C-alpha positions in Angstrom: 19.2 3.1 7.4 17.3 4.2 10.5 15.3 7.4 10.1 15.8 10.2 12.6 12.9 12.3 13.7 13.9 14.8 11.0 11.9 12.8 8.4 8.7 13.4 10.4 8.7 17.2 9.9 6.1 17.2 7.2 3.6 14.8 8.7 -0.2 15.4 9.0 -0.4 15.6 12.8 1.3 17.7 15.4 3.0 14.7 16.9 3.8 11.2 15.8 3.4 8.4 18.4 6.4 6.3 19.4 4.6 3.2 17.9 4.2 4.9 14.5 7.8 6.0 14.5 8.8 2.4 15.3 6.6 1.2 12.4 8.3 3.7 10.1 11.7 2.5 11.2 10.8 -1.1 10.8 9.4 -0.6 7.3 12.5 1.4 6.2 14.8 -1.2 7.5 13.1 -3.7 5.2 12.3 -1.5 2.2 15.5 0.6 2.1 16.0 3.6 0.0 16.1 7.3 0.9 13.2 8.1 3.3 10.8 11.0 3.8 7.5 11.1 5.5 4.6 13.3 4.3 1.1 13.9 5.7 -2.1 13.6 3.6 -5.6 14.7 4.4 -8.9 13.5 2.9 -11.0 15.8 0.8 -12.9 17.2 3.8 -9.6 17.5 5.8 -11.2 15.5 8.6 -9.0 12.4 8.4 -5.2 12.3 8.0 -2.6 9.7 7.3 1.2 9.8 7.1 3.0 8.1 4.2 6.6 6.9 4.2 8.3 7.4 0.9 11.5 5.4 0.1 13.1 6.6 -3.1 15.4 4.3 -4.9 13.5 1.2 -3.8 13.0 -1.4 -5.1 15.2 -0.1 -8.0 16.9 3.2 -8.8 14.1 4.6 -10.9 11.3 3.7 -8.6 10.0 4.5 -5.1 8.0 2.6 -2.5 5.3 4.2 -0.3 3.8 2.8 2.9 1.2 4.2 5.3 2.3 5.0 8.8 -0.5 4.7 11.3 -3.3 3.1 9.4 -2.8 0.2 11.8 -4.4 2.3 14.5 -7.7 1.8 12.8 -9.7 -1.4 13.4 -9.1 -4.0 10.6 -11.7 -6.5 11.8 -9.1 -9.3 11.6 -7.5 -11.1 14.5 -4.6 -13.5 15.1 -4.5 -15.4 18.4 -7.0 -13.0 19.9 -4.9 -9.9 18.9 -6.4 -7.6 16.3 -4.1 -7.1 13.3 -3.3 -3.6 12.3 -2.9 -3.2 8.6 -0.5 -0.9 6.7 -0.6 -0.4 2.9 2.5 -0.4 0.7 2.9 0.2 -3.0 5.9 0.7 -5.3 6.0 2.3 -8.8 8.3 4.0 -11.2 9.1 7.6 -10.4 7.3 8.8 -13.5 4.1 8.3 -11.5 4.4 10.9 -8.7 0.9 10.5 -7.4 1.3 7.0 -6.0 1.4 8.3 -2.4 -2.0 9.9 -3.1 -3.3 6.5 -4.2 -1.9 4.9 -1.1 -3.5 7.5 1.1 -6.8 7.1 -0.6 -6.8 3.4 0.1 -6.2 4.4 3.8 -9.1 6.8 3.8 -11.3 4.2 2.2 -10.7 2.2 5.3 -10.7 5.0 7.9 -13.8 6.8 6.6 -15.8 4.1 4.8 -14.7 0.9 6.5 -13.7 -0.6 3.2 -12.0 -3.9 3.8 -8.3 -4.3 3.3 -7.2 -8.0 3.2 -5.6 -10.3 0.7 -8.0 -10.5 -2.3 -9.8 -7.2 -1.5 -10.1 -4.6 -4.3 -10.4 -0.8 -4.0 -12.0 0.1 -7.3 -10.9 3.1 -9.4 -8.4 4.5 -6.9 -5.7 4.5 -9.7 -8.2 5.9 -12.3 -9.0 8.7 -9.9 -5.5 10.1 -10.2 -4.5 8.7 -13.6 -7.7 8.7 -15.8 -5.9 7.5 -18.9 -4.0 4.7 -17.2 -4.6 1.1 -18.2 -4.5 0.1 -14.6 -7.6 1.3 -12.7 -7.9 -0.5 -9.4 -5.7 -2.0 -6.6 -5.8 -5.6 -5.4 -4.4 -6.2 -2.0 -1.9 -9.1 -1.8 0.9 -10.2 0.6 4.1 -8.2 0.0 6.7 -10.2 -2.1 9.4 -7.7 -3.1 11.2 -8.1 0.2 11.4 -11.9 0.5 8.7 -12.1 3.2 10.6 -9.7 5.5 7.7 -7.3 5.5 5.5 -9.7 7.4 3.2 -9.5 10.4 5.3 -8.1 13.3 4.6 -7.1 16.9 5.7 -3.5 17.2 5.5 -2.2 20.7 2.0 -3.4 21.6 0.6 -3.4 18.1 0.5 -6.4 15.7 1.2 -4.9 12.3 0.7 -6.5 8.9 1.6 -5.0 5.5 -0.4 -5.5 2.4 0.8 -4.7 -1.1 -1.4 -2.6 -3.5 -1.2 -4.5 -6.8 -2.5 -2.4 -9.8 -5.0 -4.2 -12.0 -7.0 -3.4 -15.1 -10.7 -3.5 -15.7 -10.3 -6.8 -17.5 -8.3 -8.3 -14.7 -10.9 -7.2 -12.2 -13.6 -8.9 -14.3 -11.6 -12.1 -14.3 -11.2 -11.8 -10.5 -15.0 -11.4 -10.2 -15.5 -14.6 -12.3 -12.7 -16.8 -11.2 -11.5 -15.6 -7.8 -8.5 -14.2 -6.2 -6.1 -17.2 -6.5 -6.9 -17.6 -10.2 -6.0 -14.0 -11.0 -2.9 -14.1 -8.7 -1.7 -17.2 -10.6 -2.2 -15.4 -14.0 -0.3 -12.3 -12.8 2.6 -14.3 -11.6 2.6 -16.5 -14.7 2.7 -13.4 -16.9 5.5 -11.8 -14.8 3.8 -8.4 -15.2 5.8 -5.3 -14.4 3.9 -4.2 -11.3 5.8 -1.0 -11.0 4.1 0.3 -14.2 0.5 1.4 -13.8 0.5 1.9 -17.6 1.4 -1.7 -18.4 -0.9 -3.6 -20.9 -3.7 -5.4 -19.2 -3.6 -9.2 -19.4 -5.7 -11.0 -22.0 -7.4 -13.6 -19.8 -9.5 -16.7 -20.6 -13.3 -16.5 -20.0 
């Protein structure tokens, strides 16, 4: 499904650039589902980000959310001399309606505070901010995997865009990451086949 300009009616800015519309179209072509784009502001209403929501993806009782336009901000990472623009994507069951707020907070962490977004980076307590009782508290950025590597680095107009998935992790999993490193935790998460759509899943019991 290709989105028409109708889905951009509730965005955060008066107009959406042609590049950002192309990013939304590309993301939707890969993610699927029923699309809508909504705008989000930071607490001071100084920065804004648009978020594409795709209901019914990756399954009927879940939705996927992706930033549209975070890639305009400098990432600090380059490929063949071209700076990589990063967009953030996250999926969860529909019983967690504040997931787009979590996604937008990750974007504002980069836009306002220059917090890094790259594979292995963690934004701490962004889940706990919206779901204080959740077993998952933080997000760990990894390469997207739901879509069989189709959501990969892509040149869109004149912008090199890369998507990173926001993987929910618990306090214990973060402690393991700090001790053993990104690849070790990633291996444990894959081995356990955790339900990454559930931010209330049990945290892994990991070796010291």
